[in-house]
PDB file of N, CA, C and O in Angstrom:
ATOM      1  N   GLY A   1       0.961  -1.307  -0.219  1.00  0.00           N
ATOM      2  CA  GLY A   1      -0.328   0.041   0.389  1.00  0.00           C
ATOM      3  C   GLY A   1       0.720   1.260   0.003  1.00  0.00           C
ATOM      4  O   GLY A   1       0.470   2.148  -0.812  1.00  0.00           O
ATOM      5  N   LEU A   2       1.963   1.118   0.768  1.00  0.00           N
ATOM      6  CA  LEU A   2       2.667   2.732   1.007  1.00  0.00           C
ATOM      7  C   LEU A   2       3.375   2.892  -0.759  1.00  0.00           C
ATOM      8  O   LEU A   2       3.285   3.883  -1.484  1.00  0.00           O
ATOM      9  N   ILE A   3       4.065   1.550  -1.074  1.00  0.00           N
ATOM     10  CA  ILE A   3       4.699   2.086  -2.176  1.00  0.00           C
ATOM     11  C   ILE A   3       3.648   2.258  -2.945  1.00  0.00           C
ATOM     12  O   ILE A   3       3.877   3.281  -3.589  1.00  0.00           O
ATOM     13  N   ALA A   4       2.481   1.770  -3.279  1.00  0.00           N
ATOM     14  CA  ALA A   4       1.630   2.486  -4.364  1.00  0.00           C
ATOM     15  C   ALA A   4       1.062   4.044  -4.274  1.00  0.00           C
ATOM     16  O   ALA A   4       1.117   4.864  -5.190  1.00  0.00           O
ATOM     17  N   ASN A   5       0.413   4.291  -2.737  1.00  0.00           N
ATOM     18  CA  ASN A   5       0.863   5.460  -2.389  1.00  0.00           C
ATOM     19  C   ASN A   5       1.799   6.835  -2.997  1.00  0.00           C
ATOM     20  O   ASN A   5       1.633   7.856  -3.664  1.00  0.00           O
ATOM     21  N   ILE A   6       2.788   6.152  -2.332  1.00  0.00           N
ATOM     22  CA  ILE A   6       3.935   6.798  -3.269  1.00  0.00           C
ATOM     23  C   ILE A   6       4.502   7.006  -4.328  1.00  0.00           C
ATOM     24  O   ILE A   6       5.332   7.904  -4.465  1.00  0.00           O
ATOM     25  N   VAL A   7       3.993   5.864  -5.644  1.00  0.00           N
ATOM     26  CA  VAL A   7       4.205   6.080  -6.915  1.00  0.00           C
ATOM     27  C   VAL A   7       2.860   6.568  -7.524  1.00  0.00           C
ATOM     28  O   VAL A   7       3.046   7.342  -8.462  1.00  0.00           O
ATOM     29  N   LEU A   8       1.681   6.344  -7.265  1.00  0.00           N
ATOM     30  CA  LEU A   8       0.572   6.684  -7.546  1.00  0.00           C
ATOM     31  C   LEU A   8       0.074   8.527  -7.132  1.00  0.00           C
ATOM     32  O   LEU A   8      -0.782   9.162  -7.748  1.00  0.00           O
ATOM     33  N   ASN A   9       0.552   8.826  -6.446  1.00  0.00           N
ATOM     34  CA  ASN A   9       0.979  10.144  -5.962  1.00  0.00           C
ATOM     35  C   ASN A   9       1.213  11.203  -7.190  1.00  0.00           C
ATOM     36  O   ASN A   9       0.543  12.223  -7.030  1.00  0.00           O
ATOM     37  N   TYR A  10       2.067  11.195  -8.462  1.00  0.00           N
ATOM     38  CA  TYR A  10       2.184  11.586  -9.822  1.00  0.00           C
ATOM     39  C   TYR A  10       0.865  11.459  -9.992  1.00  0.00           C
ATOM     40  O   TYR A  10       0.407  12.599 -10.073  1.00  0.00           O
ATOM     41  N   ALA A  11      -0.220  10.437 -10.114  1.00  0.00           N
ATOM     42  CA  ALA A  11      -0.854  10.556 -10.886  1.00  0.00           C
ATOM     43  C   ALA A  11      -2.564  11.116 -10.516  1.00  0.00           C
ATOM     44  O   ALA A  11      -3.617  11.341 -11.111  1.00  0.00           O
ATOM     45  N   ASP A  12      -1.930  11.153  -8.980  1.00  0.00           N
ATOM     46  CA  ASP A  12      -3.157  11.936  -8.007  1.00  0.00           C
ATOM     47  C   ASP A  12      -3.078  13.518  -8.751  1.00  0.00           C
ATOM     48  O   ASP A  12      -4.071  14.045  -9.253  1.00  0.00           O
ATOM     49  N   GLU A  13      -1.557  14.229  -8.717  1.00  0.00           N
ATOM     50  CA  GLU A  13      -1.618  15.409  -8.937  1.00  0.00           C
ATOM     51  C   GLU A  13      -1.430  15.872 -10.531  1.00  0.00           C
ATOM     52  O   GLU A  13      -0.818  16.891 -10.851  1.00  0.00           O
ATOM     53  N   LYS A  14      -1.910  15.171 -11.254  1.00  0.00           N
ATOM     54  CA  LYS A  14      -2.192  15.082 -12.671  1.00  0.00           C
ATOM     55  C   LYS A  14      -3.406  15.304 -12.507  1.00  0.00           C
ATOM     56  O   LYS A  14      -3.820  16.300 -13.102  1.00  0.00           O
ATOM     57  N   VAL A  15      -4.535  14.423 -11.586  1.00  0.00           N
ATOM     58  CA  VAL A  15      -5.845  14.395 -11.933  1.00  0.00           C
ATOM     59  C   VAL A  15      -6.307  15.910 -11.326  1.00  0.00           C
ATOM     60  O   VAL A  15      -7.105  16.667 -11.879  1.00  0.00           O
ATOM     61  N   HIS A  16      -5.797  16.087 -10.402  1.00  0.00           N
ATOM     62  CA  HIS A  16      -6.123  17.353  -9.279  1.00  0.00           C
ATOM     63  C   HIS A  16      -5.950  18.848 -10.406  1.00  0.00           C
ATOM     64  O   HIS A  16      -6.765  19.762 -10.273  1.00  0.00           O
ATOM     65  N   LYS A  17      -4.830  18.950 -11.472  1.00  0.00           N
ATOM     66  CA  LYS A  17      -4.521  19.756 -12.035  1.00  0.00           C
ATOM     67  C   LYS A  17      -5.527  20.004 -13.079  1.00  0.00           C
ATOM     68  O   LYS A  17      -5.542  21.089 -13.660  1.00  0.00           O
ATOM     69  N   VAL A  18      -6.366  19.073 -13.355  1.00  0.00           N
ATOM     70  CA  VAL A  18      -7.818  18.950 -14.719  1.00  0.00           C
ATOM     71  C   VAL A  18      -8.920  19.370 -13.905  1.00  0.00           C
ATOM     72  O   VAL A  18      -9.721  20.193 -14.348  1.00  0.00           O
ATOM     73  N   ALA A  19      -9.047  18.851 -12.680  1.00  0.00           N
ATOM     74  CA  ALA A  19      -9.827  19.084 -12.194  1.00  0.00           C
ATOM     75  C   ALA A  19     -10.770  20.580 -11.890  1.00  0.00           C
ATOM     76  O   ALA A  19     -10.341  21.707 -12.136  1.00  0.00           O
ATOM     77  N   ASP A  20     -11.703  20.370 -11.488  1.00  0.00           N
ATOM     78  CA  ASP A  20     -12.908  21.719 -10.821  1.00  0.00           C
ATOM     79  C   ASP A  20     -13.485  21.469  -9.516  1.00  0.00           C
ATOM     80  O   ASP A  20     -13.156  20.406  -8.989  1.00  0.00           O
ATOM     81  N   ASP A  21     -14.065  22.026  -9.055  1.00  0.00           N
ATOM     82  CA  ASP A  21     -14.820  22.379  -7.833  1.00  0.00           C
ATOM     83  C   ASP A  21     -16.023  21.011  -7.536  1.00  0.00           C
ATOM     84  O   ASP A  21     -16.440  20.588  -6.458  1.00  0.00           O
ATOM     85  N   GLU A  22     -16.326  20.593  -8.847  1.00  0.00           N
ATOM     86  CA  GLU A  22     -17.341  19.744  -8.505  1.00  0.00           C
ATOM     87  C   GLU A  22     -16.900  18.357  -8.755  1.00  0.00           C
ATOM     88  O   GLU A  22     -17.702  17.424  -8.793  1.00  0.00           O
ATOM     89  N   LEU A  23     -15.167  18.167  -8.989  1.00  0.00           N
ATOM     90  CA  LEU A  23     -15.061  17.029  -9.368  1.00  0.00           C
ATOM     91  C   LEU A  23     -14.763  15.935  -8.046  1.00  0.00           C
ATOM     92  O   LEU A  23     -14.115  16.302  -7.065  1.00  0.00           O
ATOM     93  N   LEU A  24     -15.202  14.867  -8.146  1.00  0.00           N
ATOM     94  CA  LEU A  24     -14.964  14.381  -6.782  1.00  0.00           C
ATOM     95  C   LEU A  24     -13.526  12.724  -7.455  1.00  0.00           C
ATOM     96  O   LEU A  24     -13.735  11.977  -8.411  1.00  0.00           O
ATOM     97  N   TYR A  25     -12.498  12.705  -6.692  1.00  0.00           N
ATOM     98  CA  TYR A  25     -11.045  11.866  -7.035  1.00  0.00           C
ATOM     99  C   TYR A  25     -10.801  11.257  -6.013  1.00  0.00           C
ATOM    100  O   TYR A  25     -10.267  12.004  -5.194  1.00  0.00           O
ATOM    101  N   LEU A  26     -10.957  10.081  -5.599  1.00  0.00           N
ATOM    102  CA  LEU A  26     -10.650   9.402  -4.682  1.00  0.00           C
ATOM    103  C   LEU A  26     -10.029   8.294  -5.209  1.00  0.00           C
ATOM    104  O   LEU A  26     -10.397   7.737  -6.244  1.00  0.00           O
ATOM    105  N   ARG A  27      -8.818   7.859  -4.325  1.00  0.00           N
ATOM    106  CA  ARG A  27      -7.761   6.629  -4.641  1.00  0.00           C
ATOM    107  C   ARG A  27      -7.515   5.901  -3.437  1.00  0.00           C
ATOM    108  O   ARG A  27      -7.305   6.531  -2.400  1.00  0.00           O
ATOM    109  N   PHE A  28      -7.515   4.638  -3.444  1.00  0.00           N
ATOM    110  CA  PHE A  28      -7.091   4.003  -2.132  1.00  0.00           C
ATOM    111  C   PHE A  28      -6.402   3.078  -2.952  1.00  0.00           C
ATOM    112  O   PHE A  28      -6.915   2.351  -3.803  1.00  0.00           O
ATOM    113  N   CYS A  29      -4.546   3.191  -2.469  1.00  0.00           N
ATOM    114  CA  CYS A  29      -3.733   2.254  -3.159  1.00  0.00           C
ATOM    115  C   CYS A  29      -3.856   2.405  -4.836  1.00  0.00           C
ATOM    116  O   CYS A  29      -3.409   3.384  -5.433  1.00  0.00           O
ATOM    117  N   ASP A  30      -4.708   0.987  -5.665  1.00  0.00           N
ATOM    118  CA  ASP A  30      -4.546   1.522  -6.694  1.00  0.00           C
ATOM    119  C   ASP A  30      -5.740   1.403  -7.163  1.00  0.00           C
ATOM    120  O   ASP A  30      -5.672   1.176  -8.371  1.00  0.00           O
ATOM    121  N   ASP A  31      -6.923   1.452  -6.746  1.00  0.00           N
ATOM    122  CA  ASP A  31      -8.321   1.857  -6.322  1.00  0.00           C
ATOM    123  C   ASP A  31      -8.589   2.887  -6.640  1.00  0.00           C
ATOM    124  O   ASP A  31      -8.014   3.702  -5.918  1.00  0.00           O
ATOM    125  N   MET A  32      -9.477   3.552  -7.729  1.00  0.00           N
ATOM    126  CA  MET A  32     -10.088   5.011  -7.808  1.00  0.00           C
ATOM    127  C   MET A  32     -11.259   5.141  -8.228  1.00  0.00           C
ATOM    128  O   MET A  32     -11.831   4.240  -8.841  1.00  0.00           O
ATOM    129  N   ILE A  33     -11.791   6.282  -7.961  1.00  0.00           N
ATOM    130  CA  ILE A  33     -13.224   6.697  -8.004  1.00  0.00           C
ATOM    131  C   ILE A  33     -13.223   8.135  -8.713  1.00  0.00           C
ATOM    132  O   ILE A  33     -12.598   8.984  -8.078  1.00  0.00           O
ATOM    133  N   ILE A  34     -14.081   8.768 -10.470  1.00  0.00           N
ATOM    134  CA  ILE A  34     -13.992   9.792 -10.312  1.00  0.00           C
ATOM    135  C   ILE A  34     -15.319  10.183 -10.544  1.00  0.00           C
ATOM    136  O   ILE A  34     -15.978   9.551 -11.369  1.00  0.00           O
ATOM    137  N   ILE A  35     -15.877  11.259  -9.856  1.00  0.00           N
ATOM    138  CA  ILE A  35     -17.378  11.293 -10.263  1.00  0.00           C
ATOM    139  C   ILE A  35     -17.513  12.989 -10.357  1.00  0.00           C
ATOM    140  O   ILE A  35     -16.917  13.911  -9.800  1.00  0.00           O
ATOM    141  N   HIS A  36     -18.510  12.918 -11.262  1.00  0.00           N
ATOM    142  CA  HIS A  36     -18.680  14.689 -11.627  1.00  0.00           C
ATOM    143  C   HIS A  36     -19.739  14.737 -12.772  1.00  0.00           C
ATOM    144  O   HIS A  36     -19.681  14.006 -13.761  1.00  0.00           O
ATOM    145  N   PRO A  37     -20.583  15.541 -12.578  1.00  0.00           N
ATOM    146  CA  PRO A  37     -21.825  15.872 -13.001  1.00  0.00           C
ATOM    147  C   PRO A  37     -21.897  15.885 -14.165  1.00  0.00           C
ATOM    148  O   PRO A  37     -22.960  15.446 -14.603  1.00  0.00           O
ATOM    149  N   LYS A  38     -20.774  16.407 -15.287  1.00  0.00           N
ATOM    150  CA  LYS A  38     -20.825  16.263 -16.406  1.00  0.00           C
ATOM    151  C   LYS A  38     -19.846  15.191 -16.954  1.00  0.00           C
ATOM    152  O   LYS A  38     -18.693  15.335 -16.547  1.00  0.00           O
ATOM    153  N   LYS A  39     -20.057  14.162 -17.778  1.00  0.00           N
ATOM    154  CA  LYS A  39     -19.277  13.412 -18.576  1.00  0.00           C
ATOM    155  C   LYS A  39     -18.194  13.642 -18.699  1.00  0.00           C
ATOM    156  O   LYS A  39     -17.295  13.040 -18.111  1.00  0.00           O
ATOM    157  N   GLU A  40     -18.001  14.820 -19.713  1.00  0.00           N
ATOM    158  CA  GLU A  40     -17.022  15.224 -20.451  1.00  0.00           C
ATOM    159  C   GLU A  40     -15.996  15.557 -19.423  1.00  0.00           C
ATOM    160  O   GLU A  40     -14.892  15.412 -19.948  1.00  0.00           O
ATOM    161  N   ALA A  41     -15.863  16.022 -17.929  1.00  0.00           N
ATOM    162  CA  ALA A  41     -14.981  16.133 -17.188  1.00  0.00           C
ATOM    163  C   ALA A  41     -14.903  14.752 -16.245  1.00  0.00           C
ATOM    164  O   ALA A  41     -14.017  14.758 -15.390  1.00  0.00           O
ATOM    165  N   CYS A  42     -15.675  13.685 -16.325  1.00  0.00           N
ATOM    166  CA  CYS A  42     -15.251  12.693 -16.057  1.00  0.00           C
ATOM    167  C   CYS A  42     -13.949  12.071 -16.700  1.00  0.00           C
ATOM    168  O   CYS A  42     -12.859  11.722 -16.247  1.00  0.00           O
ATOM    169  N   THR A  43     -14.685  12.087 -18.277  1.00  0.00           N
ATOM    170  CA  THR A  43     -13.642  11.189 -19.027  1.00  0.00           C
ATOM    171  C   THR A  43     -12.589  12.111 -19.021  1.00  0.00           C
ATOM    172  O   THR A  43     -11.635  11.416 -18.669  1.00  0.00           O
ATOM    173  N   ARG A  44     -12.047  13.602 -19.248  1.00  0.00           N
ATOM    174  CA  ARG A  44     -11.076  14.213 -19.108  1.00  0.00           C
ATOM    175  C   ARG A  44     -10.077  14.114 -17.739  1.00  0.00           C
ATOM    176  O   ARG A  44      -8.934  14.561 -17.829  1.00  0.00           O
ATOM    177  N   ALA A  45     -10.487  13.590 -16.634  1.00  0.00           N
ATOM    178  CA  ALA A  45     -10.043  13.111 -15.377  1.00  0.00           C
ATOM    179  C   ALA A  45      -9.741  11.439 -15.726  1.00  0.00           C
ATOM    180  O   ALA A  45      -8.608  10.977 -15.590  1.00  0.00           O
ATOM    181  N   THR A  46     -10.432  10.939 -16.003  1.00  0.00           N
ATOM    182  CA  THR A  46      -9.874   9.465 -16.431  1.00  0.00           C
ATOM    183  C   THR A  46      -8.761   9.507 -17.412  1.00  0.00           C
ATOM    184  O   THR A  46      -7.723   8.846 -17.385  1.00  0.00           O
ATOM    185  N   ASP A  47      -9.051  10.179 -18.075  1.00  0.00           N
ATOM    186  CA  ASP A  47      -7.609  10.489 -19.300  1.00  0.00           C
ATOM    187  C   ASP A  47      -6.717  10.711 -18.936  1.00  0.00           C
ATOM    188  O   ASP A  47      -5.699  10.123 -19.301  1.00  0.00           O
ATOM    189  N   GLU A  48      -6.735  11.753 -17.971  1.00  0.00           N
ATOM    190  CA  GLU A  48      -5.361  12.159 -17.411  1.00  0.00           C
ATOM    191  C   GLU A  48      -4.724  11.429 -16.270  1.00  0.00           C
ATOM    192  O   GLU A  48      -3.558  11.581 -15.903  1.00  0.00           O
ATOM    193  N   TYR A  49      -5.609  10.623 -15.750  1.00  0.00           N
ATOM    194  CA  TYR A  49      -5.391   9.525 -15.047  1.00  0.00           C
ATOM    195  C   TYR A  49      -4.338   8.629 -15.565  1.00  0.00           C
ATOM    196  O   TYR A  49      -3.140   8.650 -15.283  1.00  0.00           O
ATOM    197  N   LYS A  50      -5.076   7.708 -16.499  1.00  0.00           N
ATOM    198  CA  LYS A  50      -4.506   6.470 -17.301  1.00  0.00           C
ATOM    199  C   LYS A  50      -3.550   7.300 -18.008  1.00  0.00           C
ATOM    200  O   LYS A  50      -2.614   6.500 -18.040  1.00  0.00           O
ATOM    201  N   ASN A  51      -3.149   8.267 -18.557  1.00  0.00           N
ATOM    202  CA  ASN A  51      -2.075   8.964 -19.246  1.00  0.00           C
ATOM    203  C   ASN A  51      -0.945   8.788 -18.076  1.00  0.00           C
ATOM    204  O   ASN A  51       0.106   8.208 -18.350  1.00  0.00           O
ATOM    205  N   SER A  52      -1.242   9.413 -16.486  1.00  0.00           N
ATOM    206  CA  SER A  52       0.100   9.304 -15.770  1.00  0.00           C
ATOM    207  C   SER A  52       0.432   7.895 -15.696  1.00  0.00           C
ATOM    208  O   SER A  52       1.633   7.697 -15.514  1.00  0.00           O
ATOM    209  N   LEU A  53      -0.364   6.759 -15.793  1.00  0.00           N
ATOM    210  CA  LEU A  53       0.059   5.611 -15.375  1.00  0.00           C
ATOM    211  C   LEU A  53       1.038   4.877 -16.652  1.00  0.00           C
ATOM    212  O   LEU A  53       1.898   4.005 -16.530  1.00  0.00           O
ATOM    213  N   ILE A  54       0.653   5.441 -17.654  1.00  0.00           N
ATOM    214  CA  ILE A  54       1.266   5.186 -18.722  1.00  0.00           C
ATOM    215  C   ILE A  54       3.017   6.261 -18.649  1.00  0.00           C
ATOM    216  O   ILE A  54       4.049   5.778 -19.115  1.00  0.00           O
ATOM    217  N   ASP A  55       2.994   7.268 -18.183  1.00  0.00           N
ATOM    218  CA  ASP A  55       3.901   7.595 -18.057  1.00  0.00           C
ATOM    219  C   ASP A  55       4.711   7.002 -16.967  1.00  0.00           C
ATOM    220  O   ASP A  55       5.930   6.929 -17.121  1.00  0.00           O
ATOM    221  N   LEU A  56       3.980   6.435 -15.543  1.00  0.00           N
ATOM    222  CA  LEU A  56       4.814   5.681 -14.673  1.00  0.00           C
ATOM    223  C   LEU A  56       5.035   4.486 -15.224  1.00  0.00           C
ATOM    224  O   LEU A  56       5.386   3.688 -14.354  1.00  0.00           O
ATOM    225  N   LYS A  57       4.964   3.848 -16.664  1.00  0.00           N
ATOM    226  CA  LYS A  57       5.147   2.628 -16.906  1.00  0.00           C
ATOM    227  C   LYS A  57       4.358   1.412 -16.092  1.00  0.00           C
ATOM    228  O   LYS A  57       4.832   0.326 -15.760  1.00  0.00           O
ATOM    229  N   LEU A  58       3.170   1.859 -15.895  1.00  0.00           N
ATOM    230  CA  LEU A  58       2.038   0.854 -15.303  1.00  0.00           C
ATOM    231  C   LEU A  58       1.474   0.773 -16.573  1.00  0.00           C
ATOM    232  O   LEU A  58       1.906   1.259 -17.618  1.00  0.00           O
ATOM    233  N   VAL A  59       0.172  -0.080 -16.331  1.00  0.00           N
ATOM    234  CA  VAL A  59      -0.718  -0.514 -17.273  1.00  0.00           C
ATOM    235  C   VAL A  59      -2.049  -0.653 -16.426  1.00  0.00           C
ATOM    236  O   VAL A  59      -2.427  -1.279 -15.435  1.00  0.00           O
ATOM    237  N   PRO A  60      -2.610   0.345 -17.418  1.00  0.00           N
ATOM    238  CA  PRO A  60      -3.993   0.327 -16.518  1.00  0.00           C
ATOM    239  C   PRO A  60      -4.710  -0.574 -16.943  1.00  0.00           C
ATOM    240  O   PRO A  60      -4.327  -0.967 -18.045  1.00  0.00           O
ATOM    241  N   HIS A  61      -5.784  -1.196 -16.477  1.00  0.00           N
ATOM    242  CA  HIS A  61      -7.264  -2.381 -16.835  1.00  0.00           C
ATOM    243  C   HIS A  61      -7.767  -1.629 -18.196  1.00  0.00           C
ATOM    244  O   HIS A  61      -7.636  -0.428 -18.435  1.00  0.00           O
ATOM    245  N   LEU A  62      -8.356  -2.587 -19.007  1.00  0.00           N
ATOM    246  CA  LEU A  62      -9.340  -1.985 -20.287  1.00  0.00           C
ATOM    247  C   LEU A  62     -10.341  -1.819 -19.321  1.00  0.00           C
ATOM    248  O   LEU A  62     -10.508  -2.532 -18.332  1.00  0.00           O
ATOM    249  N   PRO A  63     -11.186  -0.564 -19.752  1.00  0.00           N
ATOM    250  CA  PRO A  63     -13.053  -0.848 -19.311  1.00  0.00           C
ATOM    251  C   PRO A  63     -13.488  -1.230 -19.692  1.00  0.00           C
ATOM    252  O   PRO A  63     -13.215  -1.503 -20.861  1.00  0.00           O
ATOM    253  N   SER A  64     -14.665  -1.664 -19.069  1.00  0.00           N
ATOM    254  CA  SER A  64     -15.481  -2.485 -19.761  1.00  0.00           C
ATOM    255  C   SER A  64     -16.703  -1.697 -20.890  1.00  0.00           C
ATOM    256  O   SER A  64     -17.282  -0.626 -20.705  1.00  0.00           O
ATOM    257  N   SER A  65     -16.784  -2.294 -21.638  1.00  0.00           N
ATOM    258  CA  SER A  65     -17.806  -1.919 -22.685  1.00  0.00           C
ATOM    259  C   SER A  65     -19.713  -1.408 -21.834  1.00  0.00           C
ATOM    260  O   SER A  65     -20.143  -1.705 -20.720  1.00  0.00           O
ATOM    261  N   GLU A  66     -20.183  -0.835 -22.625  1.00  0.00           N
ATOM    262  CA  GLU A  66     -21.369  -0.141 -21.805  1.00  0.00           C
ATOM    263  C   GLU A  66     -22.168  -1.487 -22.136  1.00  0.00           C
ATOM    264  O   GLU A  66     -22.668  -2.151 -21.228  1.00  0.00           O
ATOM    265  N   GLU A  67     -22.247  -1.789 -23.233  1.00  0.00           N
ATOM    266  CA  GLU A  67     -22.933  -3.119 -23.095  1.00  0.00           C
ATOM    267  C   GLU A  67     -22.752  -4.507 -22.147  1.00  0.00           C
ATOM    268  O   GLU A  67     -23.588  -5.288 -21.692  1.00  0.00           O
ATOM    269  N   ASP A  68     -21.394  -4.461 -22.066  1.00  0.00           N
ATOM    270  CA  ASP A  68     -20.943  -5.220 -20.258  1.00  0.00           C
ATOM    271  C   ASP A  68     -21.743  -4.503 -19.318  1.00  0.00           C
ATOM    272  O   ASP A  68     -22.397  -5.151 -18.502  1.00  0.00           O
ATOM    273  N   LEU A  69     -21.783  -3.227 -19.319  1.00  0.00           N
ATOM    274  CA  LEU A  69     -21.861  -2.673 -17.996  1.00  0.00           C
ATOM    275  C   LEU A  69     -23.240  -2.961 -17.320  1.00  0.00           C
ATOM    276  O   LEU A  69     -23.551  -2.989 -16.129  1.00  0.00           O
ATOM    277  N   LYS A  70     -24.190  -3.230 -18.806  1.00  0.00           N
ATOM    278  CA  LYS A  70     -25.370  -3.522 -18.852  1.00  0.00           C
ATOM    279  C   LYS A  70     -25.886  -4.761 -17.882  1.00  0.00           C
ATOM    280  O   LYS A  70     -26.733  -4.878 -16.997  1.00  0.00           O
ATOM    281  N   MET A  71     -25.051  -5.505 -18.440  1.00  0.00           N
ATOM    282  CA  MET A  71     -25.266  -6.483 -18.139  1.00  0.00           C
ATOM    283  C   MET A  71     -24.407  -7.531 -16.577  1.00  0.00           C
ATOM    284  O   MET A  71     -24.946  -8.507 -16.056  1.00  0.00           O
ATOM    285  N   LYS A  72     -23.409  -7.106 -16.270  1.00  0.00           N
ATOM    286  CA  LYS A  72     -22.832  -7.365 -15.253  1.00  0.00           C
ATOM    287  C   LYS A  72     -21.821  -6.445 -14.615  1.00  0.00           C
ATOM    288  O   LYS A  72     -20.626  -6.698 -14.463  1.00  0.00           O
ATOM    289  N   PHE A  73     -22.520  -5.231 -14.223  1.00  0.00           N
ATOM    290  CA  PHE A  73     -21.789  -4.247 -13.597  1.00  0.00           C
ATOM    291  C   PHE A  73     -20.656  -4.486 -12.812  1.00  0.00           C
ATOM    292  O   PHE A  73     -19.685  -3.731 -12.763  1.00  0.00           O
ATOM    293  N   TRP A  74     -20.778  -5.521 -12.207  1.00  0.00           N
ATOM    294  CA  TRP A  74     -19.933  -5.954 -11.084  1.00  0.00           C
ATOM    295  C   TRP A  74     -18.964  -6.551 -11.197  1.00  0.00           C
ATOM    296  O   TRP A  74     -17.973  -6.231 -10.540  1.00  0.00           O
ATOM    297  N   ASP A  75     -18.948  -7.494 -11.973  1.00  0.00           N
ATOM    298  CA  ASP A  75     -18.215  -8.422 -12.482  1.00  0.00           C
ATOM    299  C   ASP A  75     -17.132  -8.064 -13.195  1.00  0.00           C
ATOM    300  O   ASP A  75     -16.296  -8.932 -13.445  1.00  0.00           O
ATOM    301  N   SER A  76     -16.863  -6.166 -13.845  1.00  0.00           N
ATOM    302  CA  SER A  76     -15.506  -6.083 -14.238  1.00  0.00           C
ATOM    303  C   SER A  76     -14.633  -4.775 -13.655  1.00  0.00           C
ATOM    304  O   SER A  76     -15.241  -3.875 -13.075  1.00  0.00           O
ATOM    305  N   LYS A  77     -13.289  -4.716 -13.820  1.00  0.00           N
ATOM    306  CA  LYS A  77     -12.677  -4.013 -12.790  1.00  0.00           C
ATOM    307  C   LYS A  77     -12.675  -2.595 -12.953  1.00  0.00           C
ATOM    308  O   LYS A  77     -12.412  -1.744 -12.102  1.00  0.00           O
ATOM    309  N   SER A  78     -13.085  -2.402 -14.466  1.00  0.00           N
ATOM    310  CA  SER A  78     -12.493  -0.685 -14.510  1.00  0.00           C
ATOM    311  C   SER A  78     -13.595  -0.450 -15.689  1.00  0.00           C
ATOM    312  O   SER A  78     -13.970  -1.202 -16.589  1.00  0.00           O
ATOM    313  N   LYS A  79     -13.955   0.823 -15.358  1.00  0.00           N
ATOM    314  CA  LYS A  79     -15.411   1.185 -15.994  1.00  0.00           C
ATOM    315  C   LYS A  79     -15.233   2.724 -16.771  1.00  0.00           C
ATOM    316  O   LYS A  79     -14.760   3.759 -16.302  1.00  0.00           O
ATOM    317  N   ASN A  80     -15.720   2.496 -17.945  1.00  0.00           N
ATOM    318  CA  ASN A  80     -15.605   4.195 -18.277  1.00  0.00           C
ATOM    319  C   ASN A  80     -16.425   4.912 -17.875  1.00  0.00           C
ATOM    320  O   ASN A  80     -17.243   4.565 -17.024  1.00  0.00           O
ATOM    321  N   PRO A  81     -16.365   6.435 -18.569  1.00  0.00           N
ATOM    322  CA  PRO A  81     -17.665   7.509 -17.623  1.00  0.00           C
ATOM    323  C   PRO A  81     -18.708   6.317 -17.674  1.00  0.00           C
ATOM    324  O   PRO A  81     -18.516   5.140 -17.980  1.00  0.00           O
ATOM    325  N   TYR A  82     -20.034   7.060 -17.228  1.00  0.00           N
ATOM    326  CA  TYR A  82     -21.311   5.939 -17.500  1.00  0.00           C
ATOM    327  C   TYR A  82     -22.350   7.283 -16.414  1.00  0.00           C
ATOM    328  O   TYR A  82     -21.956   8.150 -15.634  1.00  0.00           O
ATOM    329  N   LEU A  83     -23.559   6.935 -16.806  1.00  0.00           N
ATOM    330  CA  LEU A  83     -24.685   7.675 -15.900  1.00  0.00           C
ATOM    331  C   LEU A  83     -25.243   6.971 -14.800  1.00  0.00           C
ATOM    332  O   LEU A  83     -25.476   5.765 -14.875  1.00  0.00           O
ATOM    333  N   TRP A  84     -25.380   7.376 -14.190  1.00  0.00           N
ATOM    334  CA  TRP A  84     -26.052   6.267 -12.780  1.00  0.00           C
ATOM    335  C   TRP A  84     -27.495   6.875 -12.638  1.00  0.00           C
ATOM    336  O   TRP A  84     -28.177   6.192 -11.874  1.00  0.00           O
ATOM    337  N   SER A  85     -28.022   7.748 -13.053  1.00  0.00           N
ATOM    338  CA  SER A  85     -29.269   8.013 -12.740  1.00  0.00           C
ATOM    339  C   SER A  85     -29.998   8.770 -14.394  1.00  0.00           C
ATOM    340  O   SER A  85     -29.161   9.295 -15.128  1.00  0.00           O
ATOM    341  N   ALA A  86     -31.440   8.781 -14.858  1.00  0.00           N
ATOM    342  CA  ALA A  86     -31.814   9.411 -16.021  1.00  0.00           C
ATOM    343  C   ALA A  86     -32.121  10.626 -15.410  1.00  0.00           C
ATOM    344  O   ALA A  86     -32.883  11.320 -16.082  1.00  0.00           O
ATOM    345  N   ASP A  87     -31.787  11.071 -14.406  1.00  0.00           N
ATOM    346  CA  ASP A  87     -32.519  12.579 -14.420  1.00  0.00           C
ATOM    347  C   ASP A  87     -31.827  13.677 -14.834  1.00  0.00           C
ATOM    348  O   ASP A  87     -32.235  14.821 -14.635  1.00  0.00           O
ATOM    349  N   HIS A  88     -30.162  13.249 -15.755  1.00  0.00           N
ATOM    350  CA  HIS A  88     -29.579  14.427 -16.317  1.00  0.00           C
ATOM    351  C   HIS A  88     -29.714  14.581 -17.394  1.00  0.00           C
ATOM    352  O   HIS A  88     -29.236  15.576 -17.939  1.00  0.00           O
TER     353      HIS A  88
END
């Protein structure tokens, strides 16, 4: 856990640079979550996170497709931004 936090601090800094006040970015060891009311902001932060992993010579998990998410949401490790609610 300590080594992951030391190495991934770089990713944290990169995501925080593209974040605004509405972005929630949480990371524990190598697991993270990004929440924002706008999909574009989530995508931008997610892309920044993935690019920082590549900079660190780490390999991000491939996200599930939207079809896979509809069928087996909790069976996949990584997910692209998606809408939790139909209200927006």
